[in-house]
BAZA-89438 format. One record per residue: residue in three letters; x, y, z of N, C-alpha, C, O in turn. Coordinates in steps of 0.001 Angstrom, whole numbers, plus 524288, in hexadecimal, padded with zeros to 5 digits. Layout:
REM residues N
ALAXYZXYZXYZXYZ...
//
This chain:
REM residues 332
MET109C6A47E190121108F7A42D19039110B81A3EAA9003210D21A3FBE8FBCDPHE10BDCA39BE9024F10EF7A35E18FF9710CBDA34298FA5D10F91A31CC8F746ASP107C7A353F8F93F10569A336E8F468105C8A375B8EFF710354A369D8EBE6ARG108CCA3B858F0AA10900A3F9A8ECA810AF5A3D9B8E76E10953A3F968E35DPHE10E65A39C28E76B110DEA38208E29810EFBA32BF8E0E11118CA302A8DDBDLEU10A77A31078E2F01084FA2BFD8E189103B8A2CC48DDE81004FA2FF58DF0FPRO1037DA29E88D9740FEFDA2A618D5FF0F9F1A29608D8F60F9D4A262E8DC8DLYS0F5BBA2C1B8D7780F0DDA2BF88DA730EECEA267A8DB690ED16A256D8DFC7PRO0EEDEA22D48D7910ECBEA1DAA8D8960EF7EA1AD48DD030ED40A173F8DF4FLEU0F458A1C5B8DE470F741A19B38E25B0F6BAA1C4F8E7A10F80EA19F88EB9EMET0F4C7A21328E7BF0F504A24448EC840F210A21C68F1030F413A21618F55CALA0ED38A20118EFEE0EA07A1E138F4330EC79A19408F6A40ECD1A18D18FB6BGLY0EE30A15988F3510F092A10DD8F5640F5A2A11E78F8300F6B6A0F998FC44ALA0F8CDA156B8F5FB0FDCEA16A48F86A0FD08A195D8FDA10FFD0A184E90168ALA0F934A1CE58FDCB0F833A1FAF902A40F679A1BEB906E40F836A1C4A90B5CALA0F305A1844905770F134A147C9094F0F5A9A111690B3E0F612A0FEC90FE4ALA0F908A0F7F9078A0FD76A0C40909161012DA0F3390CA510345A0D0191060MET101FFA144390B761057FA174F90EBE10331A181391429105FBA17A39180ELEU0FE25A1934914750FBB0A19FB9198D0FBDBA14FC91CBA0FCAEA151A92176ALA0FB10A109491A190FB36A0B9D91CE0100A0A0A6891EDC10146A07B5922C9SER10494A0C7391C1A109F0A0B3D91D9410C07A0ED0921D31104CA0DE3923D6LEU1091AA12E89234010B1FA16999271810C2BA140B92C5C10F79A15D592F5BALA1094EA0FD392D7410A20A0D319326D10EE3A09AB932511109CA07D193668MET11108A08B792DBD1155CA050692D2B11A85A07ED92D6A11D1CA088F9296ATHR11C0BA09AD931F3120BCA0CDD932601250EA0A389358112938A0C8093640ALA12425A0582937531283FA02CC93A3712C57A00CE9367312AF69FF0F9322FPRO1316CA00FE937DF135789FF0F93473134A09F95293310132AF9F6489363FVAL136199F7DE92E49135849F28292C8B139879EF0F92F4813E1E9F07192FAAALA137C99EAAA9312313B549E70E933C713C159E22E93070138849E09C92D9FALA140A09DFCD930B8141AE9DAF292DEA145FF9D80E930B8149309DA709336AASP1461E9D2E09301914A1C9CFC3932C314F879D0B79307C153489D19B9335BASP14FE49D08492B53155139D100928FA1553A9D4B7924591595C9D56E921FFTYR150E39D711922FF150CB9DAD291EA714DD89DFA79204C1498E9DF6892275PRO150539E42191F2E155B59E4CA91D3A159949E4E0921BA158579E6B7925FEASP15E309E2EA920C8162499E308924C6167319E5C2922D716B5A9E55692536ARG166AB9E88B91E8616AE79EBC991C661687B9F01D91925163C89EFFB91824PRO16B8D9F3F7917741695B9F87A914A6166669F6FD90FB2167BD9F33B90D04VAL162689FA0090E9415F529F96E909D1160CD9FDDD9061F16147A025D907BFASP161869FC8E901271631FA00678FD3A15E7AA01F48F9DE15C109FEA78F756LEU15D3CA06FB8F9DA15940A09158F65915C01A0B248F18015EE9A0EF68F1CBVAL15B1EA08A98ED1B15DBAA0A188E83C15A14A0D848E4FD155E9A0BCC8E353VAL15BB6A12618E41D15888A16328E13B15A16A16058DB7815EB5A160E8DA24GLY1561FA15D58D81615727A15678D27D1589EA1A778CFD015939A1A978CB0BPHE15934A1EAA8D2D015A91A23C78D09F15ED2A26518D3F016043A24518D811GLY160CEA2AC38D211164E2A2D858D4E1162D7A305B8D9AD15E26A30698DAB9THR1666EA32B38DC8F16502A35888E151161FEA3A818E00316304A3D0D8DC10GLY15E50A3BD48E35915B6AA40A58E2C215669A403D8DFB81532DA43CA8DFEEGLY155ADA3BF98DCDD150E2A3B498D9E114C6CA396B8DD5014D20A388D8E1FDSER147DEA38CD8DB0014331A37708DDF2143B8A32348E0B914281A31CC8E55CALA14581A2E378DDF614607A290D8E06514A03A292C8E4D114943A26A78E8D8ASP14E2EA2C0D8E41315230A2C7A8E81C15014A2F508ECEB150FFA2DA08F153ARG14D40A339C8EC1714B13A36848F07F1471AA333C8F38414704A33508F852MET143D5A305E8F0AF1400FA2CEC8F331142D1A28EE8F6A71414FA28108FB23THR146DDA26878F47D14996A22578F74514C5BA245E8FC1E14C02A22049004CARG14F12A28AE8FB8F151F1A2ACD9000814E43A2CEF9043714F9AA2CFE908D5ALA149A1A2EB090299145E8A30C190667143E4A2C8F90A171428FA2DAE90E92VAL143AAA27B39083514189A238790B81145B1A1FDA90DA614484A1CAC91110SER14A82A203290BC014E77A1C4390D0D14FABA1BF9912E415021A17B191509THR1502DA20679157515166A206091B1414D14A1DD291E3A14E20A1AD3921D7TYR1483FA1EFF91CDE143CAA1CD091FAB1431BA170391E6C1418CA13F0921C7LEU14447A15929199714402A100B9182814810A0CEE91B3514715A088091CCDALA14C99A0F4891C00150A6A0CB491F2A14EB0A0BB4924BA14FC6A079A926FFGLU14BD5A0F6B926E1149AAA0EB792C18145ABA0A4F92C2B1457DA074592FE4GLU14288A09F29282C13EA8A05C4927E71412EA00659274E13F689FC919299DLEU1454FA002A92435147F29FB2C9234D14BCD9F9C99279F14D089F5359286CGLY14DB19FDB992A64151619FCC592E9E156F79FBF392CDB15A319FA0A92FDDVAL1582A9FD5E927FD15D749FCFC925E415E7EA01DE922A315ACFA047D92101PRO16370A0320921AA16494A079991E4616269A06D6918C516249A0279916C0VAL160BEA0B0C9166C15EF0A0B03911031622BA0EFF90E081622EA139D90F5FLYS164E1A0D4290A0C16814A10CE906EE16593A11A8901A2162AEA0E578FFB2VAL166BBA162B8FF4C1649AA178A8FA321690CA17B18F64316CF6A1A5F8F710THR16869A14CA8F20216C59A148A8EDE4169DBA16308E8C4165BDA14288E757ASN16C40A19CD8E5FF16A39A1B958E0F416D01A18BE8DC87171CEA18A48DC46ARG169E5A16708D90816C1AA13C98D4741690BA157C8CF9B165EFA127A8CD82PRO169F2A1A598CDD31671AA1C528C9471695CA1A358C43216DABA18158C410GLY16656A1AD98C00316852A19948BAD31648BA16628B793161CCA12FC8B994ALA16473A17878B27C16163A149D8AE9E15BA6A14488B01A15935A102E8AF87GLY15982A18978B204153FBA18C18B33B15248A14E88B75D14DEDA12E18B721THR155A1A13DB8BB2615511A10368BFA5156A9A0A9E8BE5715633A072D8C1ABGLN1587FA09A48B9A415A1FA044F8B85415EF4A02B28BB6A15F8C9FE238BCD5VAL1626DA067A8BC751671BA05558BF8716593A03708C4F81678E9FF788C6D4SER1621BA063F8C7771607EA04D08CCC215D629FFC08CCCF15E099FC8C8D056ALA159FF9FEFD8C8EC156DD9FA328C8B615A599F56B8C81F1598A9F1778CABDASN15E399F5C88C4B0161D99F1648C40E164FA9F06C8C907166199EBF18CA5FTYR166609F4948CBBB1693F9F3FF8D0A5165E19F12C8D4A7167B79ED908D73FILE161049F2C58D52D15D7F9F0418D8E815D0E9EA6F8D7BE15D489E7338DB4BLEU15C6F9E9238D2D215BD89E3AA8D155160DE9E08B8D1F8160BC9DBBE8D238SER1654A9E3408D23D16A4D9E08C8D2F516B819DF6F8D8AF16F019DC5B8D9E1ARG168A59E1E68DC33169939E14C8E1C7166CE9DC798E3E1163109DAA08E17CPRO168949DA618E855165E19D5E18EAA7160279D7308EBCA15EDD9DB898ED65ASP15CCE9D3608EAEF157349D4218EBD0155ED9D3008F186153519CF2C8F2CDASP157DF9D67F8F4F41577B9D5608FA87154DD9D9A68FDB4154909D9499027DGLY152F29DDBE8FB0B1503B9E1DB8FDD5153AA9E62C8FFF8151BD9E9C390286TYR158BA9E5DD8FEF415C3F9E9F2900E215D5C9EE268FCD215FF19F2098FDFDTHR15B719ED648F81815BE39F1508F400156669F2AD8F2241539D9EF578F014VAL154DD9F78F8F2E014FA09F95B8F1891500F9FD7B8ED4A1535EA00F68ED92TYR14CC59FD148E96F14CD4A009E8E4F714941A053F8E61A144A0A048A8E733ALA14B5FA09EF8E5D614860A0EC18E6B6148CBA12028E1C514D0FA13B08E052SER1445CA12EB8DF26144CBA15698DA0B13FA0A17B78D84713B90A16FD8DABFTHR13FE7A1A898D3E913B43A1BF48D0F613A82A17898CD0A13D00A17748C8EDPHE13714A13E18CE5513693A0F238CB3213385A10058C62C134E8A0DF68C20EALA12F6BA130B8C68812C65A14358C1D212D4DA19E78C06212CAAA1D5C8C3A9PRO12EC9A1AE68BB8412EF3A17248B73613463A15008B5FF1350DA12348B224TYR1384AA16438B93813DB3A15238B7A913EEDA0F548B7451412EA0D9B8B363LEU13D7BA0C4A8BB3713E85A06B08BAF013BAAA044E8B64A13DCDA01008B385THR136E0A05FC8B578133D6A04288B0F8136BCA052B8ABE113707A01BE8A884ASN138DDA09D98AB5113B65A0B398A662140A2A08898A5911423EA07B28A11DTHR14355A072B8A9D314830A04348A904147009FEE68A69C14A369FCB08A3CCILE142599FCE28A7BF140C39F7D58A59713EC89F86A8A004140389F55E89C95LEU13B819FC4D89F1F138FA9FCE189A0B13C899FF37895E313C4D9FDA689159THR13FCAA02E78975F142F8A059F89374148C9A05A2894A714BEBA07318915BGLY14A48A03EA8995714FC5A043889AD9152D59FF2F89A591577A9FF0989B96GLY1504E9FB128988E1530B9F61D897C9154569F33889CC5157D09EFE589CC2ALA151A79F45D8A106152B69F1B08A5FB151A09EBDC8A58514E2A9EA378A29EGLN1549A9E8CA8A865154109E3228A8471508B9E11D8ACA91501E9DC648AD74TYR14E129E49D8AF7414A8B9E3158B3A9145009E4D08B24E1442D9E78D8AE70GLY141369E3378B57C13BCF9E4E18B4D4139B99E6FD8B9F113C3F9E6708BDFFILE1352A9E9638B9CF133059EB738BEB1131B69E7128C2781316B9E7F28C730GLU130EB9E2558C06F12FD29DDE08C3DA134929DC368C70E134159D8F98CA93ASP139259DE628C5E213DDB9DD2C8C8E713E3B9E0678CDDE141D69DFB38D0F8PHE13A899E3ED8CE9F13A899E7478D3401355D9E6B58D6211314C9E5AA8D3C9SER1359E9E7678DB31130EA9E7848DE661309E9ECE28E0F6134139EE5C8E3F6PHE12C8E9EFBD8DFC912C0D9F52D8E17A129499F55F8E6C3124C39F3D28E73FILE12C119F74B8EAAE12A0D9F76E8F0061260A9FBC18F0AF121DA9FAEF8F2E6ASN1275FA00608EEBA123C6A04CC8EF3E12542A09358EB8F129D9A0A828EAF8PHE1214FA0B7C8E919121EEA106C8E65111FC4A14A48E9E411B21A14A58EB2AGLN12329A183C8EB811216CA1C318EF34120CCA219D8ECD911E99A25168EF58TRP122B4A22638E811122A4A27AC8E5DB12116A27678E026123DBA25278DCEDPHE11C9AA29BB8DEF011A83A29D08D9AC11A95A2F658D79511982A33198DA74ASP11BD7A2FF98D29C11BF4A35178D01C1181BA355C8CB9C116E7A316A8C922LEU11637A39FE8CA971135CA3B398C5CF116E9A3E928C26911A19A41918C467ASP11658A3E0D8BD5211999A41208B9CC116EFA463F8B84911226A46A18B800LEU11A34A4A218B75811886A4F578B5BB11ADFA508E8B06911F7AA4F918AF74ILE117ACA52B38ACFE119A8A54D48A81111986A5AB88A8A51155DA5D048A963ALA11E18A5D2E8A84F11E77A62CA8A94412243A65508A57612632A63008A3F4ALA120FDA6A1E8A3F112459A6D1A8A06612780A711A8A377125DDA72D88A7A3ASN12BF2A72848A16812ECDA76EE8A39512B4BA7BC68A32A128CDA7CA989F26LYS12B23A7ED98A74E12772A833F8A78312857A87438A331124C1A8A2B8A1D7ASP12D0EA87798A10312E37A8B3589CE212DB6A88D58976412EF3A8B5D8937ESER12BDFA83ED8972812B83A814D89215126F3A833F88ED3126F0A82AF88A0DGLY1230FA858B8916911E71A876588EA411A13A836B88E60115D1A84AA88C85PHE11B04A7EA289031116FBA7A97890011139BA7AD5894E311598A7AC489943GLU10E7CA7B1E8941810AC5A7B918986A10747A76CE898EB104ACA762789CE9ASP10729A7374894F5103F1A6EBD8954710668A6A79891EE109BBA6B8488E9DLEU104B5A65A8892DF1070AA612E8903B105D5A610388A681095BA5FC888760PRO10116A622A888A81001DA621688300103A6A65C487FE31058CA645787BB4SER1048BA6A85881EE107E7A6E2387F0B10D81A6C2787ECC1103BA6D0287AEFLEU10F36A6982882E911473A673C882E2114DBA62F187EC511893A62D087BBALEU11107A5F7387EB211127A5B2C87AE0110C8A5D418754C11351A5B31871C5GLU10DAEA61458747E10D4AA63A186F461127AA660286D93113E3A65C3868FCALA11551A68518714911A6AA6A8C8700511E4AA664B86E8512186A670986B0AILE11DF3A61D68712912162A5D7286FCF12016A5B7986A531238FA5A2C86744ARG11B06A5B488692611958A597D863FF11B2EA5D3485FAA11CF5A5B8285B88ASP11AB5A624F860B611BA9A662B85CA012150A67E885C23122CFA6A5085840ASN12477A66AE8601A129EDA687D8601912D9CA63F18615012FDBA63B48658FPRO12E3AA605C85D9C13164A5BAD85E98136E1A5CFD8607F139B0A601185E18GLY13856A5A92864E013D9DA5B1B866EF13EA3A5FF386A2F142D6A607186C7AGLU13AE1A639386A7213BDDA687586D3113A68A684D872FB13CC1A6B1087623ILE136A2A65288745C134E0A64E5879CE1380BA60C087CAC138B5A5C6287AC7ARG139FEA62348814A13D3FA5EBB8846013A79A5D4D88976137A8A607888BBBALA13B54A587588B32138F5A56A08901213CF0A538A8932C1407FA512E890F5SER13C52A53918985E13FB8A507789BC213C8FA4C4B89E8713844A4D568A06EVAL13EADA478B89EC313C49A43358A197140A2A3FF78A4101452BA40528A281VAL13F36A3CD98A7E1142D7A39018AA0314265A341C8A6AF13E18A32248A5D0GLN146BEA322C8A4D9146D5A2DAD8A15D143BDA29178A3A2144BAA27648A805GLY13FFAA271A8A09413D09A228A8A21A138DAA236B8A62B1367FA1FA88A805SER137DBA28458A79C13401A29728ABAF12E7EA29648A97612DBAA29198A4B9ALA12AA0A29AF8ACFF1253AA2A2F8AB4512475A2F458A84012168A2F798A48AGLY12740A33668A9DE126F8A38558A71512909A37E78A189126EBA3A4989DEFHIS12D27A34E08A0DD12F6AA33E089BB512B65A312A8983712A74A32CA893CALEU1290CA2CFF89A4E12532A2A1F897431206EA2D848960A11E37A2D20891CAMET11ED9A30D6899BC11A4FA342B898CB11B32A37E789444117ABA38BD8911AVAL11FD2A3A27893EA120F6A3DA188F8612096A3AAF88A5B11E63A3CA68868FARG122C2A35F188A4012270A32BF8858511CC0A31798842A11B36A319D87F9CLEU119ABA303D8882B1142DA2EFA8875111129A33B18853310DE7A3323881B5LEU11244A38568875410FA0A3D0C8858811092A3DEC87FB310CF2A3F0E87CC0LEU1156DA3D6487E1D116A7A3E1887892113FEA39ED87548111E6A3B118711AASP11413A352087727111C9A30CC8744310BE9A318E87393109DCA30F486F45GLU10933A32E3877D710387A33908779C101F9A385C874640FDD3A386B871F5ALA1054EA3C5D874631042DA411E8715C105CFA40A086BA7104E6A44318688FGLY10837A3C3D86A3B109E6A3B7A864D910E81A3ED98635610F23A403E85EC7ILE111BBA40298672D11656A43678663611B1EA3FE4865D811BFCA3CB98695BPRO11E41A4055861BC122F7A3D1E861591267AA3DDA866221275CA4240867DEGLN1286FA39968683712BB4A39E186CE113075A3D5F86C061322EA401386F9BGLU1328CA3D4F8674F13742A405B8663313639A463F8660F139EDA4950865F7ASN13151A47DE8660C13023A4D7786628131CFA500F86B3A132D7A54C186B5ALEU13213A4CF686F7513383A4F108748D1393BA4DFF875AD13B1EA49A2874F9ASN13BF7A52048776C14165A51688792114130A4FCB87EE214117A531A8825FLEU14120A4AAC87FCF14069A489688514145B6A47698878D148A9A441D885AAVAL146DCA4A3088BD514BD6A499288E8C14AF2A462E89363147CFA478C896C3THR14DB1A41C9893B814CFCA3E39898251516EA3EEA89C11155EFA3FC989AA0TYR15009A3E818A106153C6A3F1D8A54B1538EA3A5A8A8D814FD3A37528A8B6ASN15798A39BF8ABFF157D4A35548AFA11559CA36998B4FC15524A33228B84ASER1543DA3B888B5E31520FA3CFA8BAED14DEDA41328BA4014E0DA443F8B689GLY14A40A414A8BDF114638A453D8BDCC1485EA4AAC8BE9E14661A4E718BC63GLY14C70A4B1D8C1D014EC7A50338C2CC150DAA52A98BDDD15032A575A8BD0AGLU1535DA4F928BA8C1557AA519A8B59D15116A53368B1EC1515FA574C8AF67ALA14D07A4FF88B19E148A9A512C8AE20145D0A561C8AFE11441BA593C8ACA5ARG14550A56C98B4FD142B1A5B7D8B7081460AA60568B62C14405A647E8B4D8SER14B20A5FCE8B6EE14E9EA64438B60E14E51A661D8B06F14EA9A6ACA8AF5BALA14DAAA62648ACD514D77A63C68A74B148B4A671E8A60F1491CA6AED8A327VAL1442AA65B78A84313F82A68D88A72113F79A6DEA8AA4113DBDA71F38A84DALA14161A6DBC8AF1214189A72878B23B14539A76858AFDB14437A7B378B00FGLY14983A74A58AD9914D54A782B8AB4B14C35A79AF8A5B014F16A7CC88A366GLY1480DA77898A36D146A4A78F989E1A14995A7615899DD14933A777989547GLN14C94A71F989B5C14F3FA6EEA8975414B5BA6BB38941D14C6EA6A5588FA1VAL146D3A6A8089671142B2A67CF8939B13D9CA6ADD8947013D31A6E0889808HIS139CCA69DD89113134D9A6CA58917913131A6A578959512E39A6D2D89816PHE1316DA65288964412DE8A62BA89A081303CA5DAE89C2113424A5BB289A25THR12DBAA5BAB8A03012F6DA56C28A28B12AADA53828A3ED1265BA558E8A468SER12B79A4E7B8A48F1277CA4AD48A66E12A1AA47A48AAB612D6CA44578A99CILE12895A48A48AFB312BB6A46B98B41412869A46948B90812407A488E8B91BSER12A7FA44478BD19127B9A43E38C211125E3A49388C3FA128EDA4CF08C437ALA120E5A498A8C55411EADA4E778C734120CFA4FE68CC8C1224DA54608CD76GLN120F4A4C1E8D00F12293A4D448D56A12831A4F3C8D5A71295FA52C28D8B3GLY12B99A4D0F8D28E1310CA4EA58D2A913217A53CF8CFF813684A55B08CFF5SER12E07A56258CDAB12EB7A5AF58CAB112D4CA5FDF8CDBB12D56A64298CB8FGLU12C0EA5F488D2B212AAAA63CE8D5E512EF0A67FD8D5DE12DCDA6CA98D5D8GLY133CDA66488D5E01382BA69E28D641138E5A6D628D18813B9CA71578D1DDILE13683A6BFF8CD1B13708A6F438C863131C3A717A8C6BC13129A73428C24EARG12DFDA71628CA3A128B0A73268C8FA128A1A788F8C671125AFA797A8C2C1GLU12BDEA7C228C86912BD0A81918C67F12D79A82048C0CD12C7AA85FD8BE48PHE13000A7DF68BEC5131E3A7E2B8B96012E34A7B688B59112F55A7B208B0E7LEU129D2A79608B7821268BA75EF8B45C12116A781D8B35E11EF0A7B0F8B681THR11EF1A76938AEEC1195FA77148ADD31173EA71888AD6F11852A6ED68A99APRO1143CA6FBE8B14F11234A6A638B11F10E2BA69C88ACD310AA3A6D028AC57LEU10EA6A65B28A9B710B1BA64C78A55410753A60488A64D102E4A60638A470ALA10910A5C518A939105ACA57D38AA4D10804A54898AEA410CC7A544C8AF46ILE1049FA52008B19F10647A4E3A8B58B10491A48DC8B39E10018A48308B1FEVAL1080EA45128B3C8106CCA3FDD8B1CC103EBA3CDB8B61310641A39FC8B924ASN0FEDFA3D9A8B62B0FB94A3B388BA210F5EDA3B638B83D0F4ACA3E1E8B47CASP0F28BA38738BADB0ED00A38858B97D0EA1BA3D118BBF50E5D9A3E7E8BA3BGLU0EC73A3F5D8C00F0EA06A43C38C2B30EE16A480D8C38C0F2C2A46F98C3EAARG0EC4AA4CD88C3D90EFD3A512D8C5030F1E2A50A38CA990EF7DA4E0E8CDDFILE0F65BA531C8CBA00F89BA53038D0D40F95AA58978D2C80F9CBA5C428CFB4GLU0F97CA59278D7E30F9E4A5E598DA320FF26A60F18D92A0FF73A65B48D891GLN10351A5DC98D8F31088DA600B8D8C4109AFA630A8D3BD10CE5A669E8D3B9TRP10709A61958CF6B1082FA641C8CA6F1031CA65C68C7C70FF6EA62B58C75BASP102F5A6A8E8C6090FE63A6CA98C35E0FEBAA6B358BD9F1005DA6E508BA55ALA0FD1FA665F8BC800FD79A64698B7280F917A60788B63F0F771A5DC98B9E1PRO0F733A60208B1670F33CA5C2D8B02D0F5A3A56B98B0260FA66A56228AFCCTHR0F254A52C88B0840F442A4D7C8AFCB0F606A4CE38AA1E0F49AA50058A6C2ILE0F914A48E88A91E0FB4EA48328A3E70F70AA47DF89FBD0F784A4A4089B96ASN0F2E0A44F08A0D40EED7A445C89CD50EB1EA48F589C9C0E8AAA49DC89892GLU0EAA1A4BE38A0D80E7ECA50ED8A08B0EAD1A549189CD20E87CA571F8997CALA0EFF9A54B789D7F0F329A583389A4A0F2E9A56BD894830F353A5A1A8911ALEU0F23CA51B5893790F231A4FE088E0F0ECC7A500188B960EC42A4F24886E2ASP0E8C5A511088EA90E36CA50DC88CB10E282A5442887DF0DFBEA528D88454PRO0E4B9A590F887910E3E8A5C37882D60E60DA59AE87DE40E45EA5AFC87995MET0E9C6A560B87E7B0EC10A5368879FA0E93CA4E4C878C40EA78A4BA5874F3ASP0E563A4CF087C170E256A482987B600E5CCA434C87B5D0E4F8A3FAE8784EILE0E9ADA434787ED30ECFAA3EA487F7B0ED4EA3D5C8854B0EC18A409D8889EGLU0EEF3A389F886710EF55A36C888BD50F3FAA332388C490F530A303E888A5VAL0F692A3346890C00FB08A2FD7891B80FA16A2CD1896C10F725A2E9B89A1CPRO0FC8BA283E897580FC1AA256D89C4D0FED4A28758A09F102E8A2AD789FB9VAL0FC9AA28618A5470FEF3A2B128A9BE10306A276E8AC24101B4A23818AE95LEU107F3A28CC8AB6910C33A257C8AD4010D77A26828B2F610DAEA2AFE8B4ADGLN10E4CA22508B5E111018A22D88BB40115A1A250F8BB3B118F5A23498B83FGLY11696A28E18BE8511BD2A2B178BEE311F71A279E8C21211EE8A22D78C1FCSER12309A29E98C4CF126F8A26F18C7B71249DA24248CC651210DA26228CEF1MET126A8A1F798CD7F1254BA1C848D22D12A66A1B058D4E512D94A181D8D2C2ARG12B20A1D0C8D9A213003A1C348DC7D12F08A18F98E16612AECA195F8E3DDGLY132D5A15D08E2BD13239A12B88E777136A4A0EE08E82913B1FA0FFD8E6D1PHE13558A0A448EA4D13947A06748EBDE137DFA01098E9DE133499FFA18E97BALA13BE99FE078E89913B239F8C18E68413FC59F5538E801143D09F73B8E9C7VAL13F1C9F0528E741143639EC908E7A3142EA9E8FA8E2EA13F459E9828DFD2THR146879E55F8E258146039E18E8DE2A141729DDEA8DF5C1401D9DD028E3E3ALA13F1A9DBDE8DB4213AD89D8218DC0013CCE9D3478DED6139E99D0CE8E1C6GLU141BC9D1F48DDF1143FB9CD678E098144689CE3B8E679143FC9CA828E97DTHR1453C9D30F8E81B145679D42D8EDB61402C9D2E58F03A13FF49D0648F453GLU13C049D49D8EDC4136D79D3678EFED135D29CD898EFDC1339E9CB668F390ARG1376D9CAF08EBA6136699C5508EB31139939C2248EF21137879BE958F1A2GLN13E9F9C3798EFA9142019C06B8F312141739C1DD8F8D31420B9BE8F8FC45TYR1404C9C6DC8F9D3140099C8B38FF3913AF89CBC49002013B2A9D07F900F9PRO136899C9368FFF61319A9CC0E900B3131389CEC89060012EBA9D2DE90672GLU133AE9CC8990A021338B9CF0790F27136A09D41B90F11134F99D7FB91162ARG13B099D42190C7113E2E9D8E790C1213B4F9DD0D908D913B6C9E1B190A1BTYR138CC9DB50904C3135B79DEE8901901316A9E16D904DA130719E61F90478ALA12EE69DE4A9080A12AC69E05490B6E12CF59E43690F5F12A7B9E82C91082ILE1319B9E31691177134159E6A09153A1355F9EBDB912A8134619EFFD914E9LEU137999EBAC90DEC138C69F07890B15133CB9F398909FF133AA9F85890ABASER12FBD9F0E69084212AD29F3859070F1289B9F62D90BE3126F39FAAF90BA9GLU128949F3619103F126739F5969150B129BB9FA29916F3127A49FE06918E8ALA12EDC9F9B8916601324C9FDFD918121315CA02EC914E41314AA07389170BILE130A3A025590FBF12F91A06DA90C6812A37A092090DB012999A0DE490DE8GLN1265FA05C990E8912130A07A990FF812154A0A929152911EFCA0EBD915B0ASN12411A0861918F81248BA0AF191E0E12760A102B91DA4125FCA13F392043THR12B56A104F91A5312E3FA15339198C12AA8A19759178012AB5A1DD991976LEU1278DA182D913941240CA1C119114311F9AA1D89914F211D2DA21A391447ALA11E84A1A46918CA11A5EA1B7891C8A11C1DA1F47920C1118DFA2149923AFARG12127A20499211912328A23B4925341220AA296A923F6122E6A2B3D91F99LYS12020A2C29927DF11EA8A319D9272E12343A34E792574122B8A3830921FCGLU127D2A3410927D512C51A37409267B12E1EA364B920DA13030A39CD91E4CVAL12D4CA318491EFD12EABA30529199112AFDA3339915D912CB9A35A491213GLN125F0A32F3916F312233A35AE913A21232FA3B8B9138E122ADA3E0F90F7DGLU12497A3DB69180D125BDA43509184A12A85A44A69150112A95A489B91245GLN12E85A41579154713343A42549123C13237A41C190C6713416A44E490946LEU12F3FA3DC990AF112DFFA3D019056F12AC9A418D9034912BC6A43718FEFAGLU126F4A434590653123AEA479F90494126E2A4C9D9040512619A4F9E90059ALA12A7AA4D7D907A612DC9A522B9075F1312AA52249027A13273A56429005AGLY1329AA4D75900B3135D4A4D088FC06132C6A4C0F8F71213511A4AEC8F300ASP12D81A4C7F8F75812A2FA4B618F2D512B3EA45FC8F09812B95A45448EBDAILE12BC1A42338F42012CCEA3CC38F2AC12814A397C8F41E12611A39F08F876GLY12647A36338F08C121D0A32DC8F1A21231CA2ECA8F5BD1279CA2D2C8F644GLY11F24A2D238F8A612018A295C8FCCA11B73A25E98FDEE119EDA256590276VAL11922A23848F9F31149FA20248FACE11641A1A6B8FB2711A6BA18DD8F951TRP112DFA17658FD8B1139EA11B78FDBB10F45A0F398FA8810AB1A0FAB8FBEDVAL110A4A0C988F64010CD1A09AB8F33510DC7A03D18F39410A50A00B18F26BGLY1128AA02508F539113B59FCD98F63B1157B9F9C58F17D115049FB968ED0FPRO117899F50E8F272119C69F1E38EE31115EA9F0588E9EF117239F0C18E54EGLU111489EE938EB7110D969ECB68E77A10C299F1038E3A010C5D9F0378DEE3ARG10AB99F5888E5A3109289F9DD8E24210DCC9FBF98DF3410D409FD5D8DAA3SER1125C9FC3A8E1AB116FE9FE368DEF71186F9FAD18DA54119B69FCD58D628ASN118409F5B18DB01119889F22A8D6B0115679F2738D264116AB9F2048CDC6GLU110859F32B8D3E110C5A9F3CD8D00710D1E9F8C98CCD310C869F8C18C80DLEU10E739FD158CF8110F62A02038CCCC113F7A01998C905113D0A03CB8C4BEMET118019FECE8CA9811C909FE448C73711B3D9FB208C25311D079FC648BE0BARG118259F7148C2F7116939F3FB8BE6D113409F73D8BAAC113E99F6EF8B5EBTHR10FB79FA538BCD210C669FDA28B98B10FA2A01A68B69810ED9A027B8B1ECASN11350A042A8B960116CAA07F18B6DE119BDA05788B25B11A44A07CD8AE2FPHE11BA6A00C38B33511EA19FE128AF2B11B409FD0E8AA5F11CFF9FDCB8A5F4GLU116789FB608AB3E112FE9FA298A6DE111C69FEFB8A39B1119C9FEAE89ECFVAL110EAA03768A62D10FC7A08488A35311474A09F58A010113EBA0B4489B78PHE1190CA09E88A27B11DBAA0B8A89FA211F0FA07B289B47120F9A094189727GLU11E10A02BF89C3011F0F9FECF8982311BC19FFE08934F11D869FF1E88EE7ALA116E8A01A78942B11361A02AF88FC711550A072C88C5C1140CA075C887B9TYR1185FA0ACD88E9011A29A0F6388BA312020A0FB488B4412242A13D1889FAALA122C0A0B7688C5E12878A0B8588CAA12B03A0D488879012F3EA0F92887A1ASP1287AA0C3C8832B12AD5A0DA087E1F12BAAA137F87D9712F06A153287A99LEU128A4A169D880751292FA1C4B8802612E0DA1E4F882DA12FB4A22B9881E2LEU13061A1B218863E1350BA1CC6888FC13A0AA1AFF8864B13E4FA1C6A887FBASN13996A17F68823113E3DA161987F6614068A1A5187BC914451A197187921
//
């Protein structure tokens, strides 16, 4: 169902919002907007999660808006390339940002030297939420998280891990070492620009373990021994303890970091200058996600499809930023 990838505190509200929106299936009408194609700019390359999400809804969004919707990929620098492009475009509602905003946009600001802030964007909706999984290669010999951390402590430089640069999984690995009192340099941490590369590394045995999106790891399940799920509660998809359950024998605890949050945004100036256009875009996206055929397609592709709306999406982004800001020094 559509709430599979939404953190539990959001499920009830999101479900209610989605059910309420099911009646809103008529195409959005406007006098003069939009009257030309709308460009969905994806912050990553083709084939990745953000790209698949965007292309899955683009045709239906075009029907709701009544104009063609094209998808343009502008990857690079952890989404900084795409963010700068969005901000360089006219603030008129014809350029929409489609991306994995958390934690990538946050990290371009905190550690990437970006000249913008999260307040420069207005987030229309986060529709796809991920939880992170910490998993070892099945042939690595590691069966639980404490034994893995002890091996890192006792064998400096010998244990290798894969993460996506600047991701929540990346920060979690740093936090684990920090809380366990293990020097960061003890771990040979290999960073990648995509989840596919990081997963290939652990599946192929190039690294001993990974810390990465759980949902996107289904395809390599047979190569993994799950050690922990970064959440407050266990989940059905993976037979693993929660992160702090796994750490209980070591008498340590880490903050539960929100994983990826994907969705759609525009510049803050677009909302300020054209509130009617912003409302039209928001309603069109909500109507798109309310369509039965869209939900069926998203579910078939293991893609999240919830509606939480602008207010909640912007609140979630601010919270994500504050958490990462508190621990940003660990990613430097």
